[in-house]
DSSP file (Angstrom, degrees, kcal/mol; ACC not computed):
  #  RESIDUE AA STRUCTURE BP1 BP2  ACC     N-H-->O    O-->H-N    N-H-->O    O-->H-N    TCO  KAPPA ALPHA  PHI   PSI    X-CA   Y-CA   Z-CA
    1    1 A M     >        0   0    0      0, 0.0     4,-1.2     0, 0.0     3,-0.4   0.000 360.0 360.0 360.0 -47.4   14.9   23.2  -16.6
    2    2 A M  H  >  +     0   0    0      1,-0.2     4,-2.6     2,-0.2     3,-0.2   0.879 360.0  56.0 -64.1 -37.7   12.0   20.8  -17.0
    3    3 A K  H  4 S+     0   0    0      1,-0.2    -1,-0.2     2,-0.2     5,-0.0   0.782 102.6  57.9 -65.4 -26.4   12.9   19.0  -13.8
    4    4 A R  H  4 S+     0   0    0     -3,-0.4    -1,-0.2     1,-0.2    -2,-0.2   0.884 115.6  32.5 -71.8 -39.1   12.7   22.3  -12.0
    5    5 A F  H  < S+     0   0    0     -4,-1.2    -2,-0.2     1,-0.2    38,-0.2   0.751 133.2  30.5 -90.4 -26.3    9.0   23.0  -13.0
    6    6 A L     <  +     0   0    0     -4,-2.6    -1,-0.2    -5,-0.2    -2,-0.1  -0.657  64.2 163.7-130.3  77.2    7.9   19.4  -13.0
    7    7 A P  S    S+     0   0    0      0, 0.0    -1,-0.1     0, 0.0    -4,-0.1   0.806  85.3  25.2 -66.3 -26.8   10.0   17.5  -10.4
    8    8 A H  S  > S+     0   0    0      1,-0.1     4,-2.2    -3,-0.1     5,-0.2  -0.704  71.5 177.1-135.8  81.8    7.5   14.6  -10.5
    9    9 A P  H  > S+     0   0    0      0, 0.0     4,-2.4     0, 0.0     5,-0.2   0.862  81.8  50.2 -59.4 -39.9    5.7   14.6  -13.9
   10   10 A F  H  > S+     0   0    0      1,-0.2     4,-2.5     2,-0.2     5,-0.2   0.918 110.7  50.4 -65.2 -41.3    3.7   11.5  -13.3
   11   11 A F  H  > S+     0   0    0      2,-0.2     4,-2.2     1,-0.2    -1,-0.2   0.891 110.2  51.0 -61.1 -40.5    2.5   12.9   -9.9
   12   12 A S  H  X S+     0   0    0     -4,-2.2     4,-2.0     2,-0.2    -2,-0.2   0.920 109.7  49.4 -63.7 -44.3    1.5   16.1  -11.7
   13   13 A F  H  X S+     0   0    0     -4,-2.4     4,-2.1     1,-0.2    -2,-0.2   0.921 111.4  49.0 -60.7 -44.3   -0.5   14.2  -14.3
   14   14 A V  H  X S+     0   0    0     -4,-2.5     4,-2.8     1,-0.2    -1,-0.2   0.881 107.8  55.4 -64.0 -38.2   -2.3   12.2  -11.6
   15   15 A L  H  X S+     0   0    0     -4,-2.2     4,-2.6     2,-0.2    -1,-0.2   0.907 107.0  49.5 -61.9 -42.0   -3.0   15.4   -9.7
   16   16 A V  H  X S+     0   0    0     -4,-2.0     4,-2.4     2,-0.2    -2,-0.2   0.938 112.9  46.9 -62.0 -46.0   -4.7   16.9  -12.8
   17   17 A I  H  X S+     0   0    0     -4,-2.1     4,-2.1     1,-0.2    -2,-0.2   0.923 113.4  47.8 -62.3 -45.3   -6.8   13.8  -13.2
   18   18 A I  H  X S+     0   0    0     -4,-2.8     4,-2.4     2,-0.2    -1,-0.2   0.904 110.6  52.5 -63.7 -40.4   -7.8   13.6   -9.5
   19   19 A W  H  X S+     0   0    0     -4,-2.6     4,-2.4     1,-0.2     5,-0.3   0.933 109.8  48.1 -60.7 -45.5   -8.7   17.3   -9.6
   20   20 A L  H  X>S+     0   0    0     -4,-2.4     4,-1.2     1,-0.2     5,-0.7   0.862 111.9  50.0 -64.9 -34.7  -11.0   16.8  -12.6
   21   21 A M  H  <5S+     0   0    0     -4,-2.1    -1,-0.2    -5,-0.2    -2,-0.2   0.875 110.3  51.0 -70.2 -35.8  -12.6   13.8  -10.9
   22   22 A L  H  <5S+     0   0    0     -4,-2.4    -2,-0.2     1,-0.2    -1,-0.2   0.913 114.1  41.4 -67.5 -42.9  -13.1   15.8   -7.7
   23   23 A V  H  <5S-     0   0    0     -4,-2.4    -1,-0.2    -5,-0.2    -2,-0.2   0.691  96.8-146.8 -80.5 -16.8  -14.8   18.8   -9.4
   24   24 A N  T  <5 +     0   0    0     -4,-1.2     2,-0.3    -5,-0.3    -3,-0.2   0.768  66.2  89.6  61.0  28.9  -16.8   16.3  -11.6
   25   25 A K      < -     0   0    0     -5,-0.7     2,-0.9     2,-0.1    -2,-0.1  -0.906  65.8-145.1-156.6 125.5  -16.7   18.7  -14.6
   26   26 A V        +     0   0    0     -2,-0.3     2,-0.3     4,-0.1     3,-0.0  -0.813  41.1 144.8 -96.6 104.6  -14.2   19.1  -17.4
   27   27 A T     >  -     0   0    0     -2,-0.9     4,-2.4     1,-0.1     5,-0.2  -0.860  62.4-106.7-129.8 167.1  -14.0   22.7  -18.4
   28   28 A V  H  > S+     0   0    0     -2,-0.3     4,-2.6     1,-0.2     5,-0.2   0.913 121.1  51.1 -60.5 -42.5  -11.1   24.9  -19.5
   29   29 A G  H  > S+     0   0    0      2,-0.2     4,-2.8     1,-0.2    -1,-0.2   0.903 110.7  47.4 -62.8 -42.7  -11.1   26.6  -16.1
   30   30 A N  H  > S+     0   0    0      2,-0.2     4,-2.6     1,-0.2    -1,-0.2   0.882 112.7  49.0 -67.8 -37.7  -11.0   23.4  -14.2
   31   31 A I  H  X S+     0   0    0     -4,-2.4     4,-2.2     2,-0.2    -2,-0.2   0.913 113.2  48.0 -66.1 -41.5   -8.2   22.0  -16.4
   32   32 A L  H  X S+     0   0    0     -4,-2.6     4,-2.3    -5,-0.2    -2,-0.2   0.938 114.4  44.8 -64.1 -47.7   -6.3   25.3  -16.0
   33   33 A L  H  X S+     0   0    0     -4,-2.8     4,-2.5     1,-0.2     5,-0.2   0.912 113.7  50.5 -64.3 -42.1   -6.7   25.3  -12.2
   34   34 A G  H  X S+     0   0    0     -4,-2.6     4,-2.3     1,-0.2    -1,-0.2   0.883 110.5  50.2 -61.6 -38.3   -5.8   21.6  -12.0
   35   35 A S  H  X S+     0   0    0     -4,-2.2     4,-1.2     2,-0.2    -2,-0.2   0.892 109.2  50.6 -67.9 -39.6   -2.7   22.2  -14.1
   36   36 A I  H  X S+     0   0    0     -4,-2.3     4,-2.8     2,-0.2     3,-0.5   0.937 113.3  45.6 -62.5 -45.9   -1.6   25.1  -11.8
   37   37 A L  H  X S+     0   0    0     -4,-2.5     4,-2.7     1,-0.2    -2,-0.2   0.892 109.2  56.5 -62.1 -39.1   -2.1   22.8   -8.8
   38   38 A A  H  < S+     0   0    0     -4,-2.3    -1,-0.2    -5,-0.2    -2,-0.2   0.736 113.6  40.3 -67.3 -22.4   -0.2   20.0  -10.6
   39   39 A I  H  X S+     0   0    0     -4,-1.2     4,-1.3    -3,-0.5    -2,-0.2   0.867 119.0  43.8 -88.9 -44.2    2.7   22.3  -11.0
   40   40 A L  H  X S+     0   0    0     -4,-2.8     4,-2.9     2,-0.2     5,-0.2   0.906 107.4  56.1 -71.2 -43.4    2.7   24.0   -7.6
   41   41 A V  H  X S+     0   0    0     -4,-2.7     4,-2.0     1,-0.2     5,-0.2   0.937 110.4  43.5 -60.7 -49.8    2.1   21.0   -5.3
   42   42 A P  H  > S+     0   0    0      0, 0.0     4,-1.1     0, 0.0    -1,-0.2   0.883 114.7  50.9 -63.7 -34.9    5.1   19.0   -6.6
   43   43 A I  H  < S+     0   0    0     -4,-1.3     3,-0.3     1,-0.2    -2,-0.2   0.934 113.5  44.5 -65.5 -44.3    7.4   22.1   -6.5
   44   44 A L  H  < S+     0   0    0     -4,-2.9    -1,-0.2     1,-0.2    -3,-0.2   0.805 120.2  40.5 -70.6 -28.9    6.3   22.9   -2.9
   45   45 A T  H >< S+     0   0    0     -4,-2.0     3,-1.7    -5,-0.2     4,-0.4   0.510  86.5  97.9 -97.4  -4.7    6.7   19.3   -1.7
   46   46 A A  G >< S+     0   0    0     -4,-1.1     3,-1.5    -3,-0.3    -1,-0.2   0.843  76.8  59.0 -54.3 -39.6    9.9   18.5   -3.6
   47   47 A P  G 3  S+     0   0    0      0, 0.0    -1,-0.3     0, 0.0    -2,-0.1   0.754 103.1  54.7 -63.7 -19.6   12.2   19.1   -0.6
   48   48 A Y  G <  S+     0   0    0     -3,-1.7    -2,-0.2    -4,-0.1     3,-0.1   0.486  85.1  92.2 -92.6  -3.0   10.3   16.5    1.3
   49   49 A W    <   -     0   0    0     -3,-1.5     3,-0.1    -4,-0.4    -1,-0.0  -0.830  62.1-160.2 -92.0 113.9   10.8   13.7   -1.3
   50   50 A P        -     0   0    0      0, 0.0     2,-0.3     0, 0.0    -1,-0.1   0.764  59.1 -60.5 -69.0 -23.7   14.0   11.8   -0.3
   51   51 A G        -     0   0    0     -3,-0.1    -3,-0.0     2,-0.0     0, 0.0  -0.887  62.1 -68.0 159.7 171.7   14.4   10.4   -3.8
   52   52 A H        -     0   0    0     -2,-0.3     2,-0.1    -3,-0.1    -3,-0.0  -0.729  50.2-119.0 -88.4 133.0   12.8    8.2   -6.3
   53   53 A P        -     0   0    0      0, 0.0     2,-0.8     0, 0.0    -1,-0.0  -0.445  24.5-125.3 -68.5 144.4   12.5    4.5   -5.4
   54   54 A H        -     0   0    0    108,-0.1     2,-0.6    -2,-0.1     0, 0.0  -0.826  21.8-160.6 -94.6 113.6   14.3    2.2   -7.8
   55   55 A V        -     0   0    0     -2,-0.8   107,-0.2     1,-0.1     3,-0.2  -0.843   4.2-164.4 -96.1 122.8   11.9   -0.4   -9.1
   56   56 A K  S    S+     0   0    0    105,-3.5     2,-0.4    -2,-0.6    -1,-0.1   0.857  72.6  19.1 -76.3 -36.1   13.8   -3.4  -10.5
   57   57 A S     >  -     0   0    0    104,-0.4     4,-1.2     1,-0.1    -1,-0.2  -0.943  48.3-165.7-146.2 119.1   11.0   -5.0  -12.5
   58   58 A G  H  > S+     0   0    0     -2,-0.4     4,-1.9     1,-0.2     5,-0.1   0.816  96.9  58.7 -68.0 -30.8    7.7   -3.6  -13.8
   59   59 A V  H  > S+     0   0    0      1,-0.2     4,-2.3     2,-0.2    -1,-0.2   0.893 103.3  52.2 -65.0 -39.5    6.5   -7.1  -14.5
   60   60 A R  H  > S+     0   0    0      2,-0.2     4,-2.7     1,-0.2    -1,-0.2   0.849 105.8  55.2 -65.3 -33.9    7.0   -8.0  -10.8
   61   61 A V  H  X S+     0   0    0     -4,-1.2     4,-2.5     2,-0.2    -2,-0.2   0.935 109.2  46.2 -63.5 -45.8    4.9   -4.9   -9.9
   62   62 A L  H  X S+     0   0    0     -4,-1.9     4,-2.1     2,-0.2    -2,-0.2   0.897 112.6  50.7 -63.6 -40.1    2.0   -6.2  -12.0
   63   63 A E  H  X S+     0   0    0     -4,-2.3     4,-2.4     2,-0.2    -2,-0.2   0.924 110.5  49.6 -61.9 -44.3    2.4   -9.6  -10.5
   64   64 A Y  H  X S+     0   0    0     -4,-2.7     4,-2.7     1,-0.2     5,-0.2   0.917 110.1  50.6 -61.4 -44.0    2.3   -8.2   -7.0
   65   65 A M  H  X S+     0   0    0     -4,-2.5     4,-2.5     1,-0.2    -1,-0.2   0.890 110.5  49.5 -62.5 -39.2   -0.8   -6.1   -7.8
   66   66 A A  H  X S+     0   0    0     -4,-2.1     4,-2.5     2,-0.2    -1,-0.2   0.912 111.5  48.6 -65.9 -42.4   -2.5   -9.3   -9.1
   67   67 A V  H  X S+     0   0    0     -4,-2.4     4,-2.7     2,-0.2    -2,-0.2   0.925 113.6  46.8 -62.9 -44.9   -1.6  -11.3   -6.0
   68   68 A V  H  X S+     0   0    0     -4,-2.7     4,-2.4     2,-0.2    -2,-0.2   0.921 112.1  50.0 -65.2 -44.0   -2.9   -8.5   -3.7
   69   69 A L  H  X S+     0   0    0     -4,-2.5     4,-2.0    -5,-0.2    -1,-0.2   0.930 112.7  47.3 -59.9 -45.5   -6.1   -8.1   -5.6
   70   70 A W  H  X S+     0   0    0     -4,-2.5     4,-2.6     1,-0.2     5,-0.2   0.927 111.8  50.3 -60.9 -45.6   -6.7  -11.8   -5.5
   71   71 A D  H  X S+     0   0    0     -4,-2.7     4,-2.7     1,-0.2    -1,-0.2   0.854 108.2  53.1 -63.8 -34.7   -6.0  -11.9   -1.8
   72   72 A I  H  X S+     0   0    0     -4,-2.4     4,-1.9     2,-0.2    -1,-0.2   0.923 110.9  46.6 -65.3 -43.7   -8.3   -9.0   -1.1
   73   73 A V  H  X S+     0   0    0     -4,-2.0     4,-1.5     2,-0.2    -2,-0.2   0.944 115.9  44.5 -63.5 -48.3  -11.2  -10.8   -2.9
   74   74 A V  H  X S+     0   0    0     -4,-2.6     4,-2.1     1,-0.2    -2,-0.2   0.918 112.4  52.0 -62.9 -44.2  -10.5  -14.1   -1.1
   75   75 A A  H  X S+     0   0    0     -4,-2.7     4,-2.9     1,-0.2     5,-0.3   0.837 103.3  59.0 -64.4 -33.1  -10.1  -12.5    2.3
   76   76 A N  H  X S+     0   0    0     -4,-1.9     4,-2.2     1,-0.2    -1,-0.2   0.925 108.6  44.7 -60.5 -43.4  -13.4  -10.7    1.8
   77   77 A F  H  X S+     0   0    0     -4,-1.5     4,-2.3     2,-0.2    -2,-0.2   0.895 113.2  51.1 -66.9 -39.4  -15.2  -14.0    1.5
   78   78 A Q  H  X S+     0   0    0     -4,-2.1     4,-2.2     2,-0.2    -2,-0.2   0.926 111.9  45.9 -64.2 -44.6  -13.2  -15.4    4.5
   79   79 A V  H  X S+     0   0    0     -4,-2.9     4,-2.7     2,-0.2     5,-0.2   0.901 111.3  52.7 -65.7 -40.3  -14.1  -12.5    6.7
   80   80 A A  H  X S+     0   0    0     -4,-2.2     4,-2.7    -5,-0.3     5,-0.2   0.914 109.9  48.9 -60.6 -41.9  -17.8  -12.7    5.6
   81   81 A A  H  X>S+     0   0    0     -4,-2.3     4,-2.7     2,-0.2     5,-0.6   0.899 111.0  50.2 -64.5 -40.2  -17.8  -16.4    6.5
   82   82 A I  H  X5S+     0   0    0     -4,-2.2     4,-1.4     3,-0.2    -2,-0.2   0.937 114.9  43.5 -62.0 -46.6  -16.2  -15.6    9.9
   83   83 A I  H  <5S+     0   0    0     -4,-2.7    -2,-0.2     1,-0.2    -1,-0.2   0.905 121.7  38.3 -67.0 -42.1  -18.8  -13.0   10.7
   84   84 A L  H  <5S+     0   0    0     -4,-2.7    -2,-0.2    -5,-0.2    -1,-0.2   0.842 130.0  21.9 -80.7 -34.0  -21.8  -14.9    9.4
   85   85 A F  H  <5S+     0   0    0     -4,-2.7     2,-0.3    -5,-0.2    -3,-0.2   0.652 101.4  80.5-116.4 -17.5  -21.0  -18.4   10.6
   86   86 A K  S  <<S-     0   0    0     -4,-1.4     2,-0.2    -5,-0.6     5,-0.1  -0.700  72.5-126.1 -93.0 144.6  -18.6  -18.4   13.5
   87   87 A R    >   -     0   0    0     -2,-0.3     3,-1.7     1,-0.1     4,-0.5  -0.585  26.5-113.6 -81.8 152.1  -19.6  -17.7   17.0
   88   88 A R  G >  S+     0   0    0      1,-0.3     3,-1.1    -2,-0.2    -1,-0.1   0.833 115.2  56.2 -57.5 -35.4  -17.8  -14.9   18.8
   89   89 A R  G 3  S+     0   0    0      1,-0.2    -1,-0.3     3,-0.1    -3,-0.0   0.666 102.8  57.1 -74.6 -13.1  -16.2  -17.3   21.3
   90   90 A N  G <  S+     0   0    0     -3,-1.7     2,-0.5     2,-0.0    -1,-0.2   0.492  83.7  98.5 -92.9  -4.0  -14.7  -19.3   18.4
   91   91 A I    <   -     0   0    0     -3,-1.1     2,-0.8    -4,-0.5    48,-0.1  -0.736  59.7-158.3 -87.0 127.6  -12.8  -16.4   16.9
   92   92 A H        -     0   0    0     -2,-0.5    48,-3.3     2,-0.0     2,-0.3  -0.787  10.4-170.9-109.2  88.0   -9.2  -16.3   17.9
   93   93 A S        +     0   0    0     -2,-0.8     2,-0.3    46,-0.2    45,-0.2  -0.626  15.7 172.6 -79.8 132.8   -8.0  -12.7   17.4
   94   94 A R  E     -A  137   0A   0     43,-1.8    43,-3.2    -2,-0.3     2,-0.4  -0.963  35.5-126.2-143.2 156.7   -4.3  -12.3   17.8
   95   95 A W  E     -A  136   0A   0     -2,-0.3     2,-0.4    41,-0.2    41,-0.2  -0.878  29.7-167.3 -97.6 135.4   -1.3   -9.9   17.5
   96   96 A V  E     -A  135   0A   0     39,-3.3    39,-3.1    -2,-0.4     2,-0.6  -0.990  14.1-145.6-128.2 130.8    1.5  -11.2   15.3
   97   97 A V  E     -A  134   0A   0     -2,-0.4    37,-0.2    37,-0.2    50,-0.1  -0.857  15.3-163.0 -95.4 122.8    5.0   -9.8   15.0
   98   98 A V  E     -A  133   0A   0     35,-2.9    35,-2.2    -2,-0.6     2,-0.2  -0.916  12.1-140.5-108.6 111.9    6.4  -10.2   11.5
   99   99 A P  E     -A  132   0A   0      0, 0.0     2,-0.4     0, 0.0    33,-0.3  -0.480  21.8-139.1 -69.6 141.6   10.2   -9.7   11.2
  100  100 A L        +     0   0    0     31,-3.7     8,-0.0    -2,-0.2    51,-0.0  -0.825  29.9 179.6-109.6 140.9   11.2   -7.8    8.1
  101  101 A E        +     0   0    0     -2,-0.4     2,-0.1    50,-0.0    -1,-0.1   0.606  66.1  89.9-102.4 -22.5   14.0   -8.3    5.7
  102  102 A I        +     0   0    0      1,-0.1    -2,-0.1     5,-0.1    57,-0.1  -0.470  49.8 179.0 -74.4 148.4   13.0   -5.4    3.5
  103  103 A T        +     0   0    0     -2,-0.1    -1,-0.1    28,-0.0    -3,-0.0   0.599  42.6 102.1-125.9 -19.5   14.6   -2.1    4.4
  104  104 A T     >  -     0   0    0      1,-0.1     4,-2.3     4,-0.0     5,-0.2  -0.475  69.0-132.6 -74.0 140.4   13.5    0.6    2.0
  105  105 A P  H  > S+     0   0    0      0, 0.0     4,-2.4     0, 0.0     5,-0.2   0.851 106.0  55.0 -59.4 -34.6   10.7    2.9    3.3
  106  106 A E  H  > S+     0   0    0      2,-0.2     4,-2.4     1,-0.2     5,-0.2   0.929 109.4  45.6 -65.5 -44.7    8.7    2.4    0.1
  107  107 A A  H  > S+     0   0    0      2,-0.2     4,-2.4     1,-0.2    -1,-0.2   0.903 113.9  48.8 -65.7 -41.8    8.7   -1.4    0.4
  108  108 A I  H  X S+     0   0    0     -4,-2.3     4,-2.6     2,-0.2    -1,-0.2   0.905 111.7  50.0 -65.3 -40.6    7.8   -1.3    4.1
  109  109 A T  H  X S+     0   0    0     -4,-2.4     4,-2.4    -5,-0.2    -2,-0.2   0.912 111.4  47.9 -63.5 -43.1    5.0    1.2    3.4
  110  110 A I  H  X S+     0   0    0     -4,-2.4     4,-2.5     2,-0.2    -2,-0.2   0.900 112.2  50.0 -65.5 -39.9    3.6   -0.9    0.6
  111  111 A L  H  X S+     0   0    0     -4,-2.4     4,-2.5     2,-0.2    -2,-0.2   0.937 111.6  47.5 -63.4 -46.3    3.7   -4.0    2.8
  112  112 A A  H  X S+     0   0    0     -4,-2.6     4,-2.0     1,-0.2    11,-0.4   0.905 114.0  47.9 -61.9 -41.5    1.9   -2.2    5.6
  113  113 A G  H  X S+     0   0    0     -4,-2.4     4,-2.5     2,-0.2    -1,-0.2   0.883 110.6  51.6 -65.9 -38.6   -0.7   -1.0    3.2
  114  114 A T  H  X S+     0   0    0     -4,-2.5     4,-1.5     2,-0.2    -2,-0.2   0.920 109.7  49.3 -63.7 -44.5   -1.2   -4.4    1.7
  115  115 A I  H  < S+     0   0    0     -4,-2.5     6,-0.3     1,-0.2    -1,-0.2   0.910 114.3  45.6 -61.7 -42.2   -1.7   -6.0    5.1
  116  116 A T  H  < S+     0   0    0     -4,-2.0    -2,-0.2     1,-0.2    -1,-0.2   0.863 110.2  53.3 -71.2 -36.2   -4.2   -3.3    6.0
  117  117 A M  H  < S+     0   0    0     -4,-2.5    -1,-0.2    -5,-0.1    -2,-0.2   0.773  91.3  84.9 -70.4 -24.8   -6.1   -3.5    2.7
  118  118 A T  S >< S-     0   0    0     -4,-1.5     3,-1.7    -5,-0.2   -46,-0.1  -0.693  91.9-118.1 -80.6 115.5   -6.5   -7.3    3.0
  119  119 A P  T 3  S+     0   0    0      0, 0.0   -40,-0.1     0, 0.0     3,-0.1  -0.206  96.0  34.0 -56.4 139.2   -9.6   -7.9    5.2
  120  120 A G  T 3  S+     0   0    0      1,-0.2    18,-3.2    -4,-0.1     2,-0.3   0.222 109.1  72.2 100.7 -13.4   -9.0   -9.6    8.4
  121  121 A T  E <   -B  137   0A   0     -3,-1.7     2,-0.4    -6,-0.3    16,-0.2  -0.977  53.0-174.5-134.3 149.1   -5.6   -8.1    9.0
  122  122 A V  E     -B  136   0A   0     14,-1.9    14,-2.9    -2,-0.3     2,-0.6  -0.986  23.9-134.6-141.2 128.8   -4.3   -4.7   10.1
  123  123 A S  E     +B  135   0A   0    -11,-0.4    12,-0.2    -2,-0.4     3,-0.1  -0.756  29.5 176.0 -81.5 123.1   -0.8   -3.5   10.3
  124  124 A A  E     -     0   0A   0     10,-3.3     2,-0.3    -2,-0.6    -1,-0.2   0.832  52.0  -1.3-101.0 -38.7   -0.7   -1.6   13.6
  125  125 A M  E     -B  134   0A   0      9,-1.2     9,-3.4   -13,-0.0     2,-0.4  -0.993  50.1-138.6-159.1 144.9    2.9   -0.5   14.2
  126  126 A L  E     -B  133   0A   0     -2,-0.3     7,-0.2     7,-0.2    -3,-0.0  -0.883  39.4-110.4-101.2 136.3    6.4   -0.6   12.8
  127  127 A S    >   -     0   0    0      5,-2.9     3,-1.4    -2,-0.4     5,-0.1  -0.222  29.4-108.8 -62.8 158.6    9.2   -1.2   15.3
  128  128 A A  T 3  S+     0   0    0      1,-0.3    -1,-0.1     2,-0.1    -2,-0.0   0.830 121.0  46.5 -60.0 -33.7   11.5    1.7   16.0
  129  129 A D  T 3  S-     0   0    0      3,-0.0    -1,-0.3     1,-0.0    -2,-0.1   0.507 109.9-123.3 -88.5  -3.2   14.3    0.1   14.2
  130  130 A G  S <  S+     0   0    0     -3,-1.4    -2,-0.1     2,-0.2     3,-0.1   0.684  80.1 115.0  73.9  18.9   12.1   -0.8   11.2
  131  131 A R  S    S+     0   0    0      1,-0.1   -31,-3.7   -32,-0.1     2,-0.3   0.471  74.1  26.7-101.7  -2.9   12.9   -4.5   11.5
  132  132 A S  E     -A   99   0A   0    -33,-0.3    -5,-2.9    -5,-0.1     2,-0.4  -0.993  61.6-147.9-155.5 156.6    9.4   -5.8   12.4
  133  133 A I  E     -AB  98 126A   0    -35,-2.2   -35,-2.9    -2,-0.3     2,-0.5  -0.981  17.4-132.5-128.7 138.5    5.8   -4.9   11.9
  134  134 A L  E     -AB  97 125A   0     -9,-3.4   -10,-3.3    -2,-0.4    -9,-1.2  -0.808  26.9-171.4 -93.9 124.8    3.0   -5.6   14.4
  135  135 A V  E     -AB  96 123A   0    -39,-3.1   -39,-3.3    -2,-0.5     2,-0.5  -0.953  14.8-148.4-121.4 133.0   -0.1   -7.2   12.7
  136  136 A H  E     -AB  95 122A   0    -14,-2.9   -14,-1.9    -2,-0.4     2,-0.4  -0.884  15.0-160.3 -99.3 129.8   -3.5   -7.8   14.2
  137  137 A C  E     -AB  94 121A   0    -43,-3.2   -43,-1.8    -2,-0.5     3,-0.3  -0.927  14.7-149.0-112.4 132.4   -5.4  -10.8   12.8
  138  138 A L  S    S+     0   0    0    -18,-3.2     2,-0.4    -2,-0.4    -1,-0.1   0.925  91.5  11.4 -63.4 -47.2   -9.2  -11.1   13.1
  139  139 A D  S    S+     0   0    0    -19,-0.3     2,-0.4   -48,-0.1    -1,-0.3  -0.928  77.3 158.3-139.5 111.0   -9.1  -14.9   13.3
  140  140 A C        +     0   0    0    -48,-3.3    -3,-0.1    -2,-0.4   -45,-0.0  -0.939  17.8 169.9-142.1 112.1   -5.7  -16.7   13.7
  141  141 A D  S    S+     0   0    0     -2,-0.4    -1,-0.1     1,-0.3   -48,-0.0   0.802  84.4  33.6 -87.2 -32.7   -5.2  -20.2   15.0
  142  142 A E    >>  -     0   0    0      1,-0.1     4,-1.5     2,-0.0     3,-0.6  -0.889  61.0-171.4-128.3 101.5   -1.5  -20.3   14.1
  143  143 A P  H 3> S+     0   0    0      0, 0.0     4,-2.5     0, 0.0     5,-0.2   0.849  89.0  58.9 -58.7 -34.6    0.5  -17.0   14.3
  144  144 A Q  H 3> S+     0   0    0      1,-0.2     4,-2.7     2,-0.2     5,-0.2   0.874 103.1  52.5 -63.1 -37.0    3.5  -18.7   12.6
  145  145 A A  H <> S+     0   0    0     -3,-0.6     4,-2.3     2,-0.2    -1,-0.2   0.897 110.0  47.9 -66.6 -39.8    1.4  -19.5    9.5
  146  146 A V  H  X S+     0   0    0     -4,-1.5     4,-2.4     2,-0.2     5,-0.2   0.929 112.6  49.3 -64.3 -45.0    0.2  -15.9    9.2
  147  147 A R  H  X S+     0   0    0     -4,-2.5     4,-2.3     1,-0.2    -2,-0.2   0.927 112.7  47.1 -59.6 -46.8    3.8  -14.7    9.6
  148  148 A D  H  X S+     0   0    0     -4,-2.7     4,-2.8     1,-0.2     5,-0.3   0.887 110.9  52.0 -64.5 -38.9    5.0  -17.1    6.9
  149  149 A E  H  X>S+     0   0    0     -4,-2.3     4,-2.9     2,-0.2     5,-0.5   0.919 110.6  47.4 -65.1 -42.9    2.2  -16.2    4.5
  150  150 A I  I  X>S+     0   0    0     -4,-2.4     5,-2.2     1,-0.2     4,-1.6   0.921 115.8  45.3 -63.0 -43.7    3.0  -12.5    4.8
  151  151 A K  I  <>S+     0   0    0     -4,-2.3     5,-2.1    -5,-0.2    -2,-0.2   0.904 120.2  39.1 -67.9 -40.8    6.7  -13.1    4.3
  152  152 A N  I  <5S+     0   0    0     -4,-2.8    -2,-0.2    -5,-0.2     5,-0.2   0.890 123.3  36.5 -79.6 -39.9    6.2  -15.5    1.4
  153  153 A R  I  <5S+     0   0    0     -4,-2.9    -3,-0.2    -5,-0.3    -2,-0.2   0.873 135.3  10.7 -82.3 -37.3    3.4  -13.9   -0.5
  154  154 A Y  I  X<S+     0   0    0     -4,-1.6     4,-2.6    -5,-0.5     5,-0.2   0.858 124.1  46.9-110.4 -56.7    4.2  -10.2    0.0
  155  155 A E  I  ><S+     0   0    0     -5,-2.2     4,-2.2     1,-0.2     5,-0.2   0.896 111.0  53.4 -63.2 -40.6    7.7   -9.5    1.4
  156  156 A R  H  ><S+     0   0    0     -5,-2.1     4,-1.3    -6,-0.3    -1,-0.2   0.919 112.3  45.5 -58.4 -44.1    9.4  -11.9   -0.9
  157  157 A R  H  > S+     0   0    0      1,-0.2     4,-1.8     2,-0.2    -2,-0.2   0.891 110.3  53.4 -68.1 -39.0    7.8  -10.2   -3.9
  158  158 A L  H  X S+     0   0    0     -4,-2.6     4,-2.9     1,-0.2    -1,-0.2   0.855 105.0  55.1 -65.3 -33.6    8.6   -6.7   -2.6
  159  159 A K  H  < S+     0   0    0     -4,-2.2    -1,-0.2     1,-0.2    -2,-0.2   0.868 108.8  48.5 -64.5 -35.4   12.3   -7.7   -2.2
  160  160 A E  H  < S+     0   0    0     -4,-1.3    -2,-0.2     2,-0.2    -1,-0.2   0.818 114.6  45.8 -72.3 -30.8   12.2   -8.7   -5.9
  161  161 A I  H  <        0   0    0     -4,-1.8  -105,-3.5     1,-0.1  -104,-0.4   0.921 360.0 360.0 -77.7 -46.1   10.6   -5.3   -6.8
  162  162 A F     <        0   0    0     -4,-2.9    -2,-0.2  -107,-0.2    -3,-0.2   0.412 360.0 360.0-102.8 360.0   12.8   -3.1   -4.7
């Protein structure tokens, strides 16, 4: 019965919080409207959710988040240095194809998002068979090194999580 009205309870809770942050005022009416939305949106979108991803280790998730956060901070400084100190003709922008061993849609989505969130790289396209991802690098002297870093820092951890 509860699963019928709240198919994704955590998602519903997050929706209420996001709604209250959007309206920027906590009132009874806003909480009520946010709660109604938090019940209706998951019910209406439930048929489109293929299933819940199975996460093997919550500790690995926290480790992955720490690694990504650190990489974002470091990459921001690297991109700033490239922009401020390198001449345009010295920047070697390249496309790199990264073969994937992960197969779950959730893991591939998180990997693509991680690559895009890290300054200096953008995930551009997933192959039709889902076995490789095309990544654009702002400054890349060795495409193999970029490929190895993505596989070792991110994909390896995602395989442990999913």
